[in-house]
RODO-2510 file (C-alpha; in nm, 4 decimals, decimal comma):
residues 108
     n   res          X          Y          Z
     1     s    11,1407    10,3744     1,8933
     2     g    10,8473    10,3307     2,1244
     3     l    10,7470    10,3988     2,4798
     4     y    10,6793    10,1270     2,6980
     5     a    10,5299    10,1088     3,0587
     6     v    10,7410     9,9752     3,3616
     7     d    10,6069     9,8634     3,6818
     8     e    10,8432     9,8765     3,9762
     9     r    10,8424     9,5463     4,1777
    10     r    11,0139     9,4685     4,5186
    11     y    11,0146     9,1582     4,6598
    12     a    11,0914     9,0848     5,0446
    13     i    11,0675     8,8028     5,2976
    14     d    10,8416     8,8886     5,6055
    15     r    10,9912     8,6856     5,8659
    16     s    10,7499     8,8241     6,1494
    17     v    10,6012     8,4694     6,1965
    18     p    10,9359     8,2819     6,1962
    19     t    10,7782     7,9512     6,1489
    20     n    10,5987     8,0867     5,8520
    21     p    10,8076     8,3024     5,6105
    22     v    10,6200     8,4850     5,3497
    23     l    10,7495     8,6227     5,0292
    24     t    10,5955     8,9897     4,9862
    25     l    10,5352     9,1852     4,6512
    26     t    10,5158     9,5507     4,6423
    27     v    10,4104     9,7227     4,2991
    28     n    10,4943    10,0784     4,2225
    29     g    10,5520    10,1811     4,5763
    30     g    10,2142    10,0492     4,7368
    31     a    10,1612     9,8483     5,0166
    32     p    10,3520     9,5036     5,0416
    33     e    10,0881     9,2277     4,9774
    34     a    10,1722     8,8165     5,0581
    35     f    10,2894     8,6559     4,7440
    36     a    10,3982     8,3043     4,8491
    37     a    10,3865     8,1451     5,1845
    38     g    10,6921     7,9361     5,3077
    39     i    10,9445     8,1087     5,1099
    40     s    11,2627     8,1430     5,3437
    41     d    11,5125     8,2893     5,1143
    42     l    11,5118     8,4461     4,7692
    43     q    11,8387     8,5613     4,6111
    44     i    11,8832     8,7427     4,2750
    45     q    12,1988     8,7750     4,0732
    46     y    12,2963     8,9189     3,7583
    47     v    12,5055     8,7935     3,4889
    48     l    12,7310     9,0407     3,3391
    49     q    12,8241     9,0007     2,9737
    50     q    13,2111     9,1169     3,0354
    51     n    13,3961     8,7872     2,9662
    52     c    13,5485     8,7645     3,2942
    53     p    13,3981     8,4274     3,4478
    54     p    13,5106     8,4702     3,8230
    55     c    13,3497     8,8191     3,8073
    56     d    13,0479     8,7948     3,5619
    57     v    12,7952     8,6926     3,8406
    58     v    12,7058     8,9887     4,0631
    59     n    12,4247     9,1130     4,3089
    60     a    12,2378     9,4055     4,2097
    61     p    12,4320     9,6893     4,0399
    62     a    12,4052    10,0304     4,2056
    63     a    12,1134    10,2027     4,0649
    64     g    12,2909    10,4746     3,9029
    65     d    12,5467    10,2474     3,7515
    66     t    12,4270    10,2493     3,3819
    67     a    12,7334    10,1297     3,2427
    68     t    12,6991     9,7826     3,4792
    69     w    12,3157     9,7577     3,4217
    70     r    12,3978     9,7868     3,0323
    71     l    12,6118     9,4559     3,0745
    72     v    12,3401     9,2492     3,2387
    73     n    12,2607     8,9734     3,0047
    74     e    12,1058     8,7315     3,2388
    75     v    11,9141     8,6919     3,5642
    76     i    12,0077     8,4010     3,8179
    77     l    11,6947     8,3637     4,0807
    78     t    11,7651     8,1276     4,3750
    79     a    11,4653     8,0595     4,6120
    80     s    11,4312     7,8316     4,9210
    81     a    11,0757     7,7123     4,9983
    82     q    10,9665     7,5390     5,3081
    83     t    10,6486     7,3127     5,3792
    84     v    10,3452     7,5104     5,5269
    85     g    10,0227     7,4228     5,6814
    86     t     9,9684     7,1623     5,9326
    87     v    10,1941     6,8799     5,8762
    88     r    10,3867     6,6376     6,1280
    89     a    10,7137     6,7659     6,2358
    90     e    10,8980     6,4725     6,0432
    91     d    10,7155     6,5533     5,7156
    92     v    10,8559     6,9221     5,6932
    93     a    11,0873     6,9683     5,4109
    94     t    11,3075     7,2687     5,2617
    95     i    11,3873     7,2906     4,8873
    96     t    11,6326     7,5353     4,7248
    97     a    11,6233     7,5610     4,3615
    98     s    11,7719     7,7961     4,1174
    99     s    11,6300     7,9405     3,7670
   100     r    11,8260     8,1459     3,4957
   101     a    11,6390     8,3760     3,2644
   102     k    11,7488     8,5891     2,9719
   103     p    11,4380     8,8375     2,9558
   104     r    11,3561     8,9696     2,5893
   105     n    11,4857     9,3150     2,6979
   106     l    11,8047     9,1757     2,7894
   107     l    11,8843     8,9783     2,4884
   108     p    12,1774     9,1507     2,2914
***
């Protein structure tokens, strides 16, 4: 057995300047800080190990739902990023990409 420190991290999109959305990060209840410019969307989903393909991918289970949290086997992160800075209107681009992660503490 062991004791491990855990940081609480919260991500949010700051859309106060609609033409330049910013991904913010809050660590352990502190003040939000700019983390990445141009992030217009961020989705985090969880893959459950329950052998039910149509219902295995879910949004965050409820905080107190330990039975469901124990089934989390993988995390899917999907982000949309757009061009920032001084560029011509015709050079603006938005890219959406997904990545799957199986963090060490989620391995069976």
